[in-house]
Structures are given as C-alpha cells and as structure tokens.
N, C-alpha and C positions, 0 to 999 in steps of 0.2 A: 432102061431108066432106073436111076438109083433112088430107092425109097428111104426117106429119113426115118430113123427110129424115134419113137416117143418114149420119154422117160415116165414110168408109172408114178403117179402121185399117191402117196400114202396118207390117208385121212387121219387115221388113229396111230400116229407115230409115237415115239417114246416121250417126246417133249410135251405133247398134248396130254398124254396120260399122267405125266407128272403134275401138270397144272390142275387137272381134274382131281387128283388124289389130294393135293394140298388144299383145295377148296373144301372137299368133303371133310378133311381132317380139321379144318378151322371151324366148320359148323359144329362138328361133334364136340370140339373143345369148348366152344361157347355154351353149348347145352350143359356140359359137365360143370362148368364154372357157375352157371346160373343156378343149378340144382344145389351145388355145395354152399353157395352164399346165402340161400334162404334160411337154413338153421342158424347161421351166424347172426343174421339180423334179428331173429326171434330171441336168441340167447342175450343179445345186447339189450333188447327191450325188457326181457325178464330181469336182467341185472339192474337196469334203471328202476324198474318197479320195486325190486327188493330193497334198493337203497332208499327209495321213497317211503316204503313201509317201515324201514328202520328209523327214518327221521320222524315219522308219525308216532312210532312207539316211544321214542325219546320225548317227543312233545307231550304224549299222553302221560308219561311218568312225571314230567314237570308239572303238568296241570293237575295231576292227582295230589302232588304235594301242596299245590295251591289250594286244592279243594279242602285238604285237611286244615290248612291255615284258616280258610273261610269258615269251616265248621266251628273251630275254636272261637273265632271272632263272633260268629252268630250266637254261640252258647253264652259268651260274655254279654253280648247285647241283650239277649233274652233275660238274663239275670238282672241287668240294669233296668230293663223295662218293668220287671216285677217290682223292683225297689222303687222306681219312680211312681208306679201305679199306687203302691202302698202309701207313699208320701202324699200323693195327690188326694187319696181318700182321707188321710188324716187331716190335710189342710181343709178339705171340704167339710169335714166334721167340725173343725175349729171355727169355720165360717158360720155354720149353723148355730154353734154354741154362742158365738159373739152376737148373732142376730137375736137370739133369745135374751141375752143380757141387755141388748139395746132396747128391746121392747119393755123389759122390766125396769129399765133405768131412764125411761123417757122423761120423767119428771125432773131428773137431775141433769141440767144442761151441761155442766162441766164433765160429768161422768159420760154423758152421751158423746161429747167431742172426743174424749179419750178412746172410747170404744170405736168410734168411726175411724180414728187414726189407726188403731190396731187392725180393723177390718181392711183398711187400705193397704197396710203393710202385708197382711196375709194374702190379699188378692194379688199383689205384685209378686210375692214369693210363689204362689200357685201358678201364676202365668209363666214365670221363668221355668218352673218344673215341667209344666205342660209343653213348653216350647222345646225343652230338651227331650221330652218323650217323643214329640213329633219328629225331631231330627233323627232320633234313634230308629224310628220306624222307617223313615226315608232311606237311611243308610242300609238297613236290612233289605228293603225291597229292591235296591239297586244291585244287590248281589244275586242276580237271577241266572247266572251261568255256572256250571260245574264241569270242569275238565273239557271246556270248549263246547259243551252241549247246553243249549238253553233249557231252563227248567221252569219257564214262565207259563207254559201251556196249562189250560184248565182241564183238558181231556187228552188221554194218551191211548194209542192203539199199537199193539205189538203184531208184526208180521213175521212169523217164525217158520224157517225152512225145516220141514219134518222129514226130509229125505233120509235114506239109509246112511249116507256118509255122515250126516249131522248126528243122527241118533246113535250110531255106533262109536263115533270118535269124539264128538264135541259136546254131548248132552250135559255132562256135569258142569262144563264151563258155561253153557247156555243158561243153566239154572242160576249159576253164580251171577252172571251179568244181569239176568232178570231181577234178582234181588237188589243189585246195585242200582239199577235204573229206578226201581220202585222206591228205593231209599232216598234218591235225590228228588223224588216227587212225593213228599210226605203226605200231601193231601190234594186230591184232585176231585173234580165233579163227576167224572166218568172214566171207566176203563173198558177196553175191549181187546180180545185176542183172536187172531185169525192166522191160519197157516198160509204158506206161499200159494196154495191153490184157492184160497178164499173161503176155506171151511172154518166155521166158528168152533172154539174150544167148548163153549156152552151153547148148545143149540137153542135152548129156551130163551137166550138173549140175542138171537140172530137179528141184526138190524137195529138193536137197541143198546143203549149204554148200560153198563154194569155199575151199580152204585159202589163207590169206594168206601170200604170198611176194613178194619183189621182182619175180621173173619173171612171176608171175601179174598183178601190178599193171600191169606194162608191157604184157602181153597185153590187159588190159581197156582201157587207153587207146588201144592200137592198133586193137582191134576196134571201138571206139566211132566211129572215123572213117567206116567204111563200113556201120555197123549201120542198117538201114532196114526194120524190120518194120512191118506195117500198124498204123495208129493211128486211133482215132475221136475224138481230142482230149478224152478224159475219163479221169482217173486212177482212176475207181471200180474197174474190174476189177483193175488192178495192185495197188492198196492192199489190197483184200479178199483176193486170192489170197496176197499176201505174209504177211498176218496168219494166214490159215487154215493155210497150209502150214508156217510157221516159228515160230509162237507156242509158247513152252515156259515153264513156270513156273519153271524153273531157269536161264533164259537172259535176259540183258539185251540188248535189240535196239533199234537205231535205224533208222528209215525216213527216207530223204531223197527227197522228191518234187520233181522238176524239171519244170516245165511253164509254159504260158502262158495256157491257157484251160480252161473247164469248159463244154463246148457242149451237154451232154445229161445227163439224170438229175436227181434231187432232192437238194438239199443236205441237208435234214433226214433223208431216208432213209439217205444214206450215213453221216451222223453217228451215227444210231441203230445202223446195222449195225456200224460200227467199235467203238462203245461196248459192244456185245454180245460181239464177238469178242475185244477187248483187255481181258481180265479183270485185276483187281487182284491183287497178290500178298499174302502175309501182312502185309507192311509197308504195305499200303494204297497201294502205288505200281503203276501200270500197267507191265507187262513190256515193251511195245513203245512206244518214244518216236517221235513223228512230227514231223519237221522238213520244211520246204518252202521252195523258192526260186522266186519268180515272175519270169519273163522278160517284159519290156515289148514283145513283138513286135507285138501287135495294137493298140497305141496309134497305129500308123501307118495303121490301117484303121478308119474310123468305124463300120463295121458290126460290128466286133468288140468294141466297148466294153462291151457287156452281158456277154459271156463273160469279159472281164477282171475285171469286178466280181464275177461269180459265182465265179471261181477264187480271187480274193483273199479273199472272204467265207468260202468253204469251207476254204481252207488255214489261215486265221487261227483259225477255230473248231476245226479238227482239231488244230492245234498246241496251242491253249490247253487242250483237253480231254485231251490225251495227252502232257503234260509236255514239249512241244517248242517250237520257234521258227519263225516265218514271216518271211522276208526278201523284200521286194518290190524288185527292181532297177529303176532309172529309166533306164538306158542299156544298150546292147548292146556296149560296148567295155570 
C-alpha cells in the first residue's frame, strides 16, 4: 500500500517574520515621533508667550508715556486749583466787606441798592469760580489709572517673592518697582508688606494696617534691602493670607504681587480659593484688586521655563478675575 507524504507546514516562515518586524518597527517609530514632538509643542508655546510679553512691554511703554502726560496735566490742574481757591477766598472777603458796608449804609436807600447790586455780581462771579473749581476736581478724580493699573484703592498690600533667584538677580529692580508703585499711590490709608510665604516685613504690625507716612515709606524701602525671610517660590500662601486677614466689605484694597515663578501648587485650586475669599460688594465689584509684576529671572535658566509659564498664566488669570493688571517684564534693568 502506497503511503502519501505530508508536506510540513512551517508556522514561522519568512513572510510571517517580515510582517511581525514591520509591525514592531511601526510601533517604535510612533514612540520616537511622539517623544520628539513634545519639545516642539513646548517651544511653540514659549514662543507665543514671548511674543505676548513683548506686546505687553510695548503696551507698558506706551502707557508710561501716557502716565507722564497725565502727571503734567495733574500738575497744571493743581496749580489751577490753587489759583481758583485764592480767587474764591478773595471773593468771599469782598462779600464780607460789602456786607459790612451794607450794614453801615442801611439809612441810605440808594446806597443800599448799589451795594446789593455789587453783592449780586460778586456772588455770580464766585459761583462761576466755584463751578470751575468743582469741574477741575472732577477731572482730576477721573484720572485714577496709571500705566493700566488702577490707583483708586485706599489700602495697598505688597506680596513679594523673597526666594534666592529674586534676591540674587532681581532685587535692585524690585526696589525700583516698589518706589514706582508707592509714587502712583501718593497717599493711602494703610500699607502692608508680606512675602510669598505670608511672613510680615514688620512683625509688630502683623494683621494690622501700617499708617502711611513719609517716614514709614522710607523705613519700608530701607528694610527691603536686607529683608530675607524663607521662601518656597510660590505666592499662594501670601495671597491667601492677605485676603483672609485684610478683606473688608467697606475697604478698597489693592494687592501687588512681585515674583518670578510658581514652582508648586495648583493654578486652578488657587484661582478657586481667591474667588471664594474675595467676595463681591453690593456694586458687583470685588473689594480686593490683584495686580502682579513678573520678573524675567528664570529665562536665564532653561530648567525654570516651566515655572515662568506657570507664574505668568496664574498671575494673568488672577488679575483678570480680580479687576487688576499683570505686567511681565522682559529685562532686569
């Protein structure tokens, strides 16, 4: 009997191995492409952020020029106010003089009528002068913003990052910006200074307002030179402490956050916390205005780019949600 031969079936033949090799190669190629594309996306985002910072710097320069014009206008208006006040005082003295003359001349009817006519003319002149004085005051009060930052608040709080990067590279500029901010607030009812960890510059005034005087301002700028409390490079603690301890429904407060990075914590969590603490008044306006200035310290350190982006994103959104302004500086001079 003839036995039929069976052809052996090869499971792992050459074609099958080709298919498997191509599949593995495609998977490896996808992994390589995905890893390479991530830095490209980050660089694109950083490029967009850099362009935005350049635009903000140009806007700041334009608004600084506007500030100078407003200062000149304010100086002229103040001089006009002094002149109008002097005129008003002279008119008032003239009225008193005429009243004395009227009393002395009461027996002479004709003289009395003449004096009354003069008094009427003087009162009209005085009314016109006082109306101009009131209009000048209104015009000055409407100029309540400088370089895009509102200066109408009665109380101001500084939240200053005292980390090593700020102290070593940005401190002269921090002191300069502090002087500029104080200058656009020539007179307030109270000042307070806290670092990003929530530590007070003057412990004896913890939880209390510091009275605004020229001597106190000089003491603040002098103390700022050597002030070095511990910092974790996150403004979260300082911002929340400032709002918790000083929020009041009858006070208008401005926070100024000066820093360079946001190294820890959740952006959304801090936004939600501030939104809960900073309640709106009857006029639907939040009582605490949050302004921020970003210092470009970590642009010199490639490892710090992520923290710069986080700080800029946080401060921009905080300022937007709380009626403030965020200014990102592009140089340290």
